[in-house]
N, C-alpha and C positions, 0 to 999 in steps of 0.2 A: 506141617509135616506130610509126608506120603503114607500110603496105607500100611505100611511096614513099621511105622513108630519114627523112621529116620527123618532127619532134617533134608529138606528139599534144597540143594544150592541156591543161591542168588543167582549165578550163571554158570555154565559149564556142567561139569560133573562131580565135581568135589568141592567141599569148601572145608575149612580148618577147625578142628575141635581143640580147644584150650582147657584142659583139665582145673578142677577147682585149686586156688592159691597157686598159681601159674601164670608165665608169661611166654612169649616168645618174640624173639628179636628177629625180624625180617628183611632188613637192610640197615647198613652201616655204611657211611661214607664220611672220608675227610678231606681236608683241603689238600692238594698236591701241585707240583708244576712239573713241565717239562719243557725242552726247547725243541722249537720247529727246525725246518732244514735251514733256515736262516740264522739259526740261534738266538732267536727272540724267545723269551720267556712266556709262555701257555699256562694259565691257570686250568687245572682240570677237577673234577670232582665236585666237592662242595664249594660255592662260590661265595665270597665274602660279601656282605652288602646286599644278598639276594634273598628273596622270601620264597619259602618252600611249602607247599601244600601236601597233606596228606587225606586220603579219603579212603574209607573202606565200609564195607555193608556189616552190620551186626543181627542176628537174628533175633526175633521178638522172645524166642524161649531161653536166651541167654539172660544171665542174672543183670539186674539195672546197672551195676556197677564194671560191668565189662567196659573197657575203653581202649583208645588209641592214643599213644604218646608218642610225641615227638621230644628228644632230649638231646640237646647241644651240651657237650663237654670240652673242655680246654681252657683257653684263658676266660672265657667267658662260661658259665652254667646257665642255660635256658631250658625251660621244659613249656609245652604247651600241649593240652589234652582235652580230649571230648570223651563223656561216657552216654552208654544207652539211654540214662536217666536224664540226658540234659533237655532242658525245654525248646532247643532250638535242634534238637535232632530230628529229621524227618522220616515219619514213618509210610513205607511204601509197602501194601500187603503186608506179608511176614517178615519184611527187613526193614532195619533203620540205618539210614547213612549217618555215619560219623564222620566229620571234616575238621580239620584242624591246621593252622599254619604256624610258622616260626620264621623270622628273620634273623639272618647270621650276620652279626655285627662286622662292620667293616674292618675293624681291628682285630678281629678274631685272629687266633693262632692255637695249633694242637698238634699233638703227635699223631702219627698214622692208627693209634689206638683209640683216639679220641675223635671227635665230630659229631656227625648227626646220625642218630639212632632211631630208628622206627620199630615201635613194639606194639605188639597187641597183649593186653593183659586181662586177667580175670581174678580179680581180688576175693572172689566168693569161694567161701569153705565147703559149699554143698552142690553147687551147680556148674555143669559145664557151659563154656562160652563157643559161640559158633562165629566164624567171621569169613567172608568172601570177598573177593575182588578188591584187594590193597592197590593202590596208586598212588605214589610220590611225584611229585613235579614241580618246577618252579612256577610262580604263579604269572609270571609273564611269559611263559613258554606255550605253544600250540600244542596239544595234546590229541592223540587220536588212539583210541583203543580197539581191540578185538576180542572175542570170545570165540573159542573153537568148540564147535558141537561133535562131539564123537560120533554120535548117532547119524548124522546126516554128511559128516565130512564137511560141511562148511562154516566157516566164520562170519560172524556178527559184527560188524563196526559201530562204534559210538562214536 
């Protein structure tokens, strides 16, 4: 916390506060296809048979039950999650990194309203949960991120 009693974001100028007994859906994608210029079918969005990883930071002042959830709905229903109190959660200063992953079955089908949902959840009845720097990516993809610093006008890449 800073001197005013506010949560200092993990990076950047802001973080998300999720009130007690609430959740926030931050990303949803489904499988889809399109035709390329040669009329070849190209899969887009959520790819079958691929493993996706989600990463988010949760503040130490958040309830121990605050969690990151991946949920796949459609012809299969699969969930993967990690909570702040998980023994594998890594603590760095006042922030704890939550990491989870989920593999989309190769035979998966779903409607546009189904697919993969990434949400941040706060099942606590009394405390607010604070999250920052959510990232979702295929595990076999190269990922490079940047954080914009409004005070200096510079970005910091990771």
